[in-house]
N, C-alpha and C positions, 0 to 999 in steps of 0.2 A: 352395676359395674362401677368400679372406682375410676379415678383419673388415670388416663393412659398417656404415657409420654409420647411426644411427637417423634415420628420416625422419619429419617431421611429417605427420600424417594430413591429406590434402586432402579437401575437401568439394565435391561436384559436384551440381548441381541439374537438374531437368527443364527443358524449354523449351516453353512453351505460349503461343500467341498473342503471340509476340514478347517474352515475359518469362521471366526465370529464375523457376522455380516449385519450391518445396520439395515433394518427394514426400510423400504421406501414408500410404504403405504400409510394408512391412517394410524394415528397414535392410539393405543389401547391403554386405559388406566386400570390397573389391577387394584380392586378395592378390598381391603381387609374387612371381612364380614363381622369381626368383633368390634372394631373401632368405627366402621363405616367410612373410613378415610382411605384415600389413594396411598398405596405404599410402594408401587412399582409401575414402571412404564415399559411397554413393549410396542415397538412400531411394526405393523403388519407387513407381510410380504406382498409384493406386486405379482401379477401374473408372470412377468419376466423372471422374477426371482424364483417362483415356483417351477418354472421351466428350467432354470439353472440348477435347481436341486435335483430334478429328475435326470437331467443330463449328467450331473456329477455322479449320481448313483449308477446310471447306465454305463458310464465310462469305467467305473471301478468294478463293475460286476464280474467280468471275466477273470481278473486276477484274484479277486476275493473268493470266487466260487469254485468252478471246476479246476482251476489251475493251482489252487492252494490246498495243501493237505489239511484235513480236518483237525489234526493235532495242533496246527499253527493257529487256527481260529480259536480252538479251545484255550490255548495259552493266553490269548488276549482277553477272552471272556472271563477266565479265572482272575486275571489281573483287574479287570473291571469290577468283578465281585468283591475283591479285596478293598478297592477304593470305595465302593459303595458302603461296605461294612464300616470302614474307618470314618466315613463322612456322614453316617446315618443321621446324626443329630443335626448337622448343618442342613441337609436336604429336607429332613422332617420339619424343621423350623420354617423353612421357606414354604413348604406345602401347607402346613397348618395355618400360617399367616395368610396364605392365598385362598384356602377354601374352608377354613374353620373347623376342620376335623381335629380332634384332640391329639396332642403330640405323642401320647402313649401308644396310640394306634398308628400314626404315620411313621414313627420310628420303628415299630415292629414291622410295618410294611416294607421299609427299606431293607431290613435284614432278610425278610422273606423274599424280596426281589433278588437280593444277592444269592440266595439259595437257588432260585430259579435259574439264574445265569450259570451257576456251578453245575446244576443238574443237566442243563442242555449242553454245556461245554463237554460234559462227560460222554455225550452222545454224538459229538461232532465228527468223530472218526469211526463211527459205527453204522453209518448209513449204507448198509450193504444191500445188494440185490441177491438173487439166487439163480441157480441153474434150473432149467425146465426140461424134464425128460420128454422127448418128442417121439412120435410114432416112427419116424424115419431115423435110423441109427446114424446115418451119415450127416445129420444136421445137429449142430451144437448150438444151444440157445441159452441165453442168460439175460437177466434184467439189471438195470442200473437205477439208482436213485440220484437225481440231479437237482440242483437248485433251480428255482423258477426264474430268478433274475432280479428285477426291481420290485420291492414290496412297499406299498403305501399303508402306513399304520395311522389310524385316526382314533384318538383317545378321548375319554370323557373327563368332566371336571371334578368328579368326586374322589378319585384315587389315581392321579396322573401317572406316578412312577410305578405303582403296582400294576396298573392296567397295561402300561408300556412293557413291563417285564414279561407279562403273559404272551405278548406278541413278538417283542424284539428278540428275546432269548432263543426261541426256536427258529426265527427267521435268520439270525446271524449264524447259528450252529449249522443250519442247512446250506449256508453259503450264499444267501441273498444279500443285496444291498438295500438301503432303507431310506425312505422319506417319511418323516413323522409330522403329522399335523395335530398338535394338542388343542384342547379346547381354548378359545381365546379368553374364557373366564379365568383359567388357571394354567397359564403357559409357563410360569416362572420356573417351576421345579424341573420341567423337561429341558428348558434352555440351560439351566445350571448343570443338569446331568450331561449335556453335550460336552461340557468342559472335562468331565471325567472320562468320556470317550477318547478325547484327545490325549489326556494324561496316560491312559492305558496303552496308547500306541496304535490305535486303529488307523488304517490307511485313509487318506483323504477321500471323501466321496462315499465311503461305506455307510456312514450315518449322517443324515441331514435333517434339520428341523426348520420348518416354516410355520408361521402363525398367520392365519388369514380368515377371510370371511367365506360366505357360501360360494362366491365366484372362484376363489382360490381352491376350495375343496372340490368343486366340480371339475376344475382343470386337472387336478391330481387324479381323480377317479375315472376320467375319460381319456387320458393320454395313452396312446398306443404302446408307449415304451414301458408301461406299468404292467407287471405280470401277476400281481395279486393285491387285493385290497382287504384289509382287516379293520373292522369298525366296532367300537363300543359306544353305545348311546341309546337314544330313544327309538322306538319302533318307527315313528314317522320318518325320521331322518334315515334310518336303516333301509326303509323301502325306497327312498329317493336314491341312495347310493347304489343299491342293487340294480335299479333301472339304469342309472348312469353307466355303471361298469358293464352292463349287458351290451352296450353299443360296441364295445371292443371284445366281447366275450371274455372279459377278465373275471376269473374266479374271485369270490368274495366270502369272507368269514364275517358273520354278524353275531355280536354278543349284545342282546337288546334288553328289554325290560323284564320285570317279573311281578307276580302277585302271589308270592309263595305261601303255601299252606303249611303251618307248623301244627302238628296234630298231637294232642295230649290225650292218651287213652286212660281209662279208669284205673288201670293197674300201674300207671307210671309212677316213678319215684319223684314225687313233687318237689323234694328238696333239690333235685337237679333240674327238673323240667321248668319250674317257675323262673329261676335265674336264667335258664337257657332261652326261654321265651322273651325275657326282658332284653337280654343281649342281642337276640335275633332281630329285634325291631328298633331298639333305642341306640345301639352302637352306631357310630358314624352319623348320629342324628337322623337315622332312618334313611340316609341318602346312599343306599346301596341297592343294586338290582336284585340281590339275593335276600333282602330284608324279609323276615317272617311276618309279613304285614297282616296275614289272616291267621288268627289263632283258633283252631278248631278244638273244642274241649268237650269231652263226654259230659252229658247233662248232669250226671250224678255228682260231679266234682266241680262244676263250673263256678259256683259261688266261692269255693275255697281257692280255686286258682285265681279268679279275678281279685279277691282280697289280697292275695300274696303279691300279685303283679302290681296292683295299685300302691301297696306299701313300698315296694322297691322303686317304682316309678317316681313317687313323691320324695324319695331320698336322693335322687340323682342331682348332682351338683353341676349346674350350668355356669359357665364362665369362660375365662380366657383360654383358648385352646392350647396355647403354648405353656400353660401352667400345668405341671404334672398332676396336681390335685383335682383338676377339672374332669368330670365324668362325661359331659356332653357340651359341645361347642355350638356356635350358631350354624344356620344353614348357609350354603355357599354364596348365594347372591340374591339380590332383591327380587328378581323375577320368580325365583323358586320359592322364596318366602311368601310372596303374594299368592302363588298357586296353592301352597299348602294350607294357608289360612282360608282360602276359598273352599277347599275340599272339606276342612273341618266344619265350617259354617254350614255347608250343604248337608253334611252328615247329621248334624244336630236337627236341622229343619226337616229331614226325611224320616225322623222317628227313632234313630239310633240313640241309645241312652249313654250319656257322658258319665263315665266313672271317675275320670280325673283329667286334668289338663284342659284342652280346648282353646278356642280363639281368645277368650278373655284372659286366661292365664298366660297365653303366649304374648299378648300385647303388654301385660304387666312386666314381663321380663325385659322389654325394650329391645332396640336394635333389630338384628335379624334372627333372634332366638324364637324357637317354637317349643312350647312346653311338651314334655312327654305326655302323650294323650292316649287314653284307652276308652273305646266305645264298646258297649255290650248291646245285646238284642239286635245285632246286625243281621240283616237279611242277606242270604247268599247271593241274590241277584241285584243287590243295591250297588250304586256307584262306588261306595266305600269298599265293597268287597270285590269289585270287578276292575276298577281303574287304579293305576299306579299313582300313589300319592308322592312317593319319594321323599318322605319325611317321617318324623317320629309319631306316627298314628297307627294304633293297633285296633283291628276289628276282631272282636271275639264272637265266634259263631258256635252255638251248641250243636251236638249231634247225639244220636241215640244208638247207632250201630256202626260196625266197621264198614259195611257197605255204604251207609249214608256218608260217613266221613270221606271215603274215596270218591263218591259222587260229587260232593261239595268241593273237594280238593281239585278235581279235574274239570270244574265247571267254568273256568276262565279261558281266555284265548292264550294265556301265557303258559309256559312250561319250563321254567328255569331251575328252580330248586324247591325242596320240600323237607319237612322234618317229621320224625316219628318218635314219640316218647312212650315206651312200653317196656315191661320186664318179661314179656312173652315172646320168646324167640320165634315161634311159629308165626305169630301175628306180624312181627317185624319184617320177616322175609316175604310173607304173602302180600302185605300192604305195599311194601316197597316195589314189588313187581307190578302192582296195579296202578301206581301213581304215574301220571303223565308229566314227567319232569326229568331234566338232564342230570340232576343230582338229588340223591335222597340221603339225608343224614338220619342216623338212628341214635338216640340218646346223646346227641350233640347238635350244634348248629353253628354255621359260619366258620367251619373248620376247613383249612386248606392244606394241600400238600403239593409239592412240585411234581410228584409222580402221577397225581390223580387228574384225569382229564376233566375239563369244565366247559359247559355250554348248555344250550337249551333246545327246546322243540317249540313248534307253533310260533307265536309272535315273540317268543324269546330268542329267536334266531336259529342259526345253523352253523355247523363247524365246531371245532373244539380247540380250547386253549389249555396249556400245560400238559404235561405227560408226553409220552412218545407220540400220541395221536396228534398233538399240535406240531411236532417236528415234521411229521409226514405231510401235513397240510401245506408246508412250505417247500415241498419237493414235487417232482414229476417223474413218472416212470419212463424209462426207455428200454425197449426190447432189442436185443442184438442176436441175430441168427447167422450162423456160419456154416457153409457147406464144406465139409471136410473131404468129400469125395473128389475124384478126378473125372467124374462123368461129364459128358457134353450134353447139355440140356436141349430138349426140343423147345424152341422159343414160344411155341403156341400151346404148350401143355403145362398146366400148373403142376407143381411138384409137391407131394404131400409126404 
């Protein structure tokens, strides 16, 4: 790395009841993972400020939800999407500075987030129920879809704005009010985004942001005024949040980890499959829950595939994430950097063969960089094949038959995503049906769409984000039954 000019430390504030609000808790120093220097300050919220954010959301809920036509919510969401599109570079620069993801990806994520807001805005006035034909013709019955009320959204540090859009867009469209708790590691972009909310004209209290520690998080997930919690993060924290929310019987959406199997069959188009596998693990420095971290390759082509992947991996340009020429930036923070290096060292000592990268190469890069790393001869039951590294480390596992590939793919506790590379249409459909995963990509990987639902099974969580399925998760059913007859009822006899 060359000399990096000194940056003025930026200050970011909480957002409560439509106002920028100075936190009254501990000072957080946001560290640029490329320079290893503090670039921003955020003061955390106190419990009293977390309470104020919930109160503001609860106060705004009736007017924003049932009392406001969906078309009015849609207008504000469309305006927000326009602002996000126009400020994509500004927000992407903040996020890349905060978490090290390359700006080519963060900028694309800003535009995709805007697309999510537009898609959900288009659904805001279409949350219809239906009439139900009953046995008794004198009874008229229909259903309504209503907002839940106050939603707490807790996002992870790897893609703050994109992850927020997955939750916020359906929650707003359905008529809910929001309290967001971003990761304290990367809160800056979400706090900046709050300014766009104000500019778009959202009423005070509809959108609130607090940054805090575990105590603040527990307060948000256990408060009786909260009607839904949506969390993206680790399995361990997800289990804690589910237990906390259970005290109030608050429904929870959990988008957790993954150990996704990317399967290359012998008949695959390797000119597409090899770059797809590289993108699947090394994009975002491997810090994504859907990373194709297990590459299952038919034994007849494994040498050819590994050679191609190593060649591409060794051509990846590591550097400043805000430089458009950079292919891979640093990992987001020191604790994650240490975790990844420990996993790489353990993989080498357990017998996996290092094809490229590794601990030594990572340390030669300096700072918080981890070299693109490929291991072969990985045993399906090894730690490298079973535990989430959340870094640029690929485990290559050979297989001999379709059944064996499915068995290996399904052999972890996770079930978030998977990939299939084949030119055989029958194989693509039959294997996709057998894979235990919420998403199956065929001849592509890490491809997203606003209309397509996303979520996992097993330890990858439950509930869905994006698509109409996410919108419905932020609503509740109400049944209305009307007696159209003039009959006088016997009070002691049920009427059917």
